[in-house]
C-alpha positions as CSV (number, residue, x, y, z in Angstrom):
1,M,-0.1,0.0,-0.5
2,R,0.8,3.5,-0.9
3,Y,0.9,6.4,1.6
4,C,1.0,9.6,1.2
5,T,3.9,12.3,1.3
6,I,3.5,13.0,5.0
7,I,3.6,9.6,6.0
8,L,7.3,8.9,4.3
9,L,8.4,11.9,5.3
10,F,7.5,11.5,9.3
11,C,9.4,7.9,8.8
12,Y,12.8,10.2,7.8
13,I,11.9,12.6,11.0
14,F,11.0,9.9,13.9
15,T,14.2,8.0,12.6
16,A,16.6,11.0,11.9
17,C,19.4,10.9,14.2
18,S,22.1,13.3,12.5
19,D,23.3,16.5,14.8
20,S,23.4,18.2,11.5
21,T,23.7,21.4,12.0
22,T,23.4,22.9,8.2
23,P,21.4,26.3,7.6
24,D,19.4,27.4,5.1
25,T,20.6,28.9,2.4
26,E,19.2,32.4,1.3
27,M,18.7,34.2,-1.7
28,P,20.5,37.1,-2.2
29,A,18.8,40.5,-1.0
30,S,19.3,42.1,-4.0
31,K,15.9,42.4,-4.8
32,N,13.1,42.3,-2.6
33,W,10.5,39.2,-3.2
34,E,7.8,41.6,-4.6
35,E,10.2,42.9,-7.4
36,L,10.8,38.8,-8.2
37,I,7.2,37.9,-8.0
38,A,6.7,40.3,-10.5
39,E,8.8,39.2,-12.9
40,D,7.0,36.3,-13.8
41,T,5.7,36.5,-17.3
42,L,4.0,33.9,-17.3
43,P,1.0,33.1,-14.8
44,F,0.8,29.5,-12.4
45,P,1.5,27.2,-12.8
46,Q,3.1,27.8,-16.2
47,S,5.6,29.9,-14.6
48,W,6.7,26.8,-11.8
49,L,7.5,24.5,-14.7
50,G,10.8,22.9,-14.7
51,N,12.8,20.9,-12.2
52,W,13.8,22.3,-8.3
53,E,16.2,20.7,-6.3
54,G,18.0,21.0,-3.1
55,E,18.0,20.5,0.3
56,L,15.0,19.7,2.9
57,N,15.7,20.5,6.9
58,I,14.3,18.5,9.3
59,Y,13.5,20.5,12.4
60,Q,12.2,19.3,16.3
61,N,13.4,21.2,19.8
62,N,14.4,24.2,17.2
63,K,17.0,22.1,15.8
64,V,18.2,20.5,12.7
65,V,18.1,17.0,13.0
66,Q,18.2,15.9,9.6
67,T,19.3,17.1,5.7
68,L,18.4,15.3,3.1
69,P,18.3,15.8,-0.6
70,M,15.1,17.1,-2.2
71,A,13.6,17.7,-5.7
72,L,9.9,18.8,-7.0
73,E,9.5,18.2,-11.2
74,M,6.9,20.2,-12.8
75,A,5.8,19.8,-16.2
76,A,2.5,20.2,-18.2
77,I,1.0,17.1,-20.0
78,D,-0.1,17.6,-23.3
79,T,-3.4,15.6,-23.5
80,S,-5.0,17.3,-20.3
81,D,-5.3,20.3,-18.3
82,S,-3.3,18.4,-15.5
83,F,0.4,18.4,-14.7
84,V,3.1,16.2,-13.4
85,W,4.0,17.1,-10.1
86,A,6.6,14.7,-8.8
87,I,8.5,15.0,-5.4
88,I,11.6,13.3,-4.3
89,Y,13.6,12.6,-1.4
90,G,16.7,11.2,-0.4
91,E,19.6,10.2,-2.4
92,D,17.9,7.8,-4.1
93,K,15.7,9.7,-7.1
94,E,14.1,6.5,-8.2
95,A,12.7,5.3,-5.0
96,G,12.4,8.4,-3.1
97,R,10.2,9.4,-6.0
98,R,6.3,10.7,-5.4
99,A,4.5,10.5,-9.0
100,Y,1.9,13.1,-8.6
101,F,-0.3,15.3,-10.4
102,L,-1.7,18.5,-9.6
103,N,-5.1,19.2,-11.2
104,P,-6.6,22.4,-12.0
105,V,-10.5,22.4,-9.8
106,D,-11.3,26.6,-10.1
107,P,-8.0,28.1,-11.3
108,A,-9.6,31.6,-11.3
109,K,-10.2,31.4,-7.8
110,G,-6.6,29.4,-7.3
111,H,-8.1,25.7,-6.2
112,Y,-6.2,22.7,-7.5
113,V,-5.9,19.3,-6.1
114,V,-2.8,17.2,-6.1
115,D,-3.4,14.0,-7.1
116,E,-1.4,11.5,-4.9
117,D,-2.6,8.5,-7.2
118,N,-3.5,6.6,-4.9
119,S,-7.2,7.7,-3.8
120,I,-5.5,10.5,-1.7
121,F,-6.5,13.9,-3.1
122,L,-5.3,17.5,-1.4
123,E,-7.2,20.2,-1.7
124,T,-4.5,23.1,-2.6
125,Y,-4.6,26.9,-2.7
126,L,-2.7,29.2,-4.9
127,F,-2.3,33.0,-2.5
128,N,-0.1,35.6,-3.7
129,N,2.0,33.4,-5.6
130,K,2.0,30.5,-2.4
131,L,0.5,26.8,-2.9
132,Y,-1.0,25.9,0.6
133,S,-2.5,22.4,1.3
134,W,-3.7,22.3,5.4
135,Y,-4.9,18.7,6.1
136,L,-5.3,15.7,9.1
137,V,-3.2,12.7,8.5
138,A,-2.7,9.7,11.2
139,G,-3.5,12.4,13.8
140,N,-1.5,14.9,12.7
141,M,-2.3,18.2,11.1
142,I,-0.3,19.6,8.6
143,L,0.3,22.3,6.7
144,S,2.2,22.2,3.5
145,V,3.8,25.6,1.5
146,Y,5.1,25.9,-1.5
147,E,6.4,29.7,-2.8
148,K,8.0,30.4,-5.9
149,I,10.0,33.5,-6.1
150,G,12.6,34.0,-8.9
151,D,14.4,30.6,-9.2
152,Q,13.9,30.1,-5.8
153,M,11.4,27.8,-4.6
154,I,10.4,27.1,-0.6
155,F,8.9,23.9,0.4
156,E,7.9,24.3,3.8
157,I,5.8,21.3,6.3
158,V,4.4,22.4,9.2
159,A,3.3,19.6,11.3
160,G,1.9,18.9,14.8
161,S,-0.7,16.7,17.0
162,N,-4.6,17.5,16.1
163,T,-4.7,17.4,19.9
164,P,-4.9,20.4,22.0
165,V,-1.8,21.1,24.2
166,S,-3.5,23.9,26.4
167,I,-7.1,24.8,26.1
168,T,-7.7,28.3,27.3
169,G,-11.6,30.9,27.6
170,D,-14.7,29.4,28.0
171,T,-15.5,31.7,30.6
172,L,-16.8,35.5,31.1
173,Y,-13.8,37.6,31.7
174,N,-15.1,41.4,33.1
175,G,-18.4,40.9,31.8
176,E,-17.2,39.8,28.1
177,E,-18.0,36.4,26.8
178,I,-14.3,34.6,26.0
179,P,-14.8,31.9,23.5
180,K,-13.0,28.3,23.8
181,V,-9.7,28.1,22.2
182,E,-7.9,25.6,21.8
183,T,-3.9,25.6,20.7
184,F,-2.1,22.7,18.9
185,P,1.6,21.9,19.5
186,V,4.2,22.3,16.6
187,R,6.5,19.3,16.9
188,T,8.2,19.4,13.5
189,I,8.9,21.8,10.7
190,Q,10.8,21.0,7.3
191,R,11.6,23.3,5.0
192,G,13.5,23.0,1.9
193,I,15.0,25.7,-0.4
194,L,15.3,24.8,-4.3
195,R,16.4,26.1,-7.2
196,R,15.7,25.5,-10.5
197,Q,17.7,23.7,-12.7
């Protein structure tokens, strides 16, 4: 049985033992984000097509616990409106390849879906040149964000349990009814900086 991307990433996370402290490498600050985004002459998703490669850092307890190669391949499919959306983790590009598809739902509203080709479909939304997916799997809340800036792609995953770490509010305070607020833990951050090849 094939598992979704995040389950595979959790295998990396929870078995990580590296003490690597390789910092993220940021793009030179010669231009600001808005200028780089404005340089795209094509709309999404055409402006994102290509092969992107870099390193993924996995953080726990405010430190890097593992670093591994990561790649994203995005290509148009001639016979449909869909796009190849292949994510690759690790040195072995064949074993680590997750061959998915990015399908339009309502492009005018920035609504797409990532089809993992195994009965899993991740609703995905484009806002201001960032592609978001927010979902729950195996008791973990996952926020996935891709952002293209010039020839650089920033990939981030924020993950944590869907069990609240605290529940506050739900009371009267100075005569005002305060709603209940559940706060959820952030357990793991994954951050990759990829560059178009």
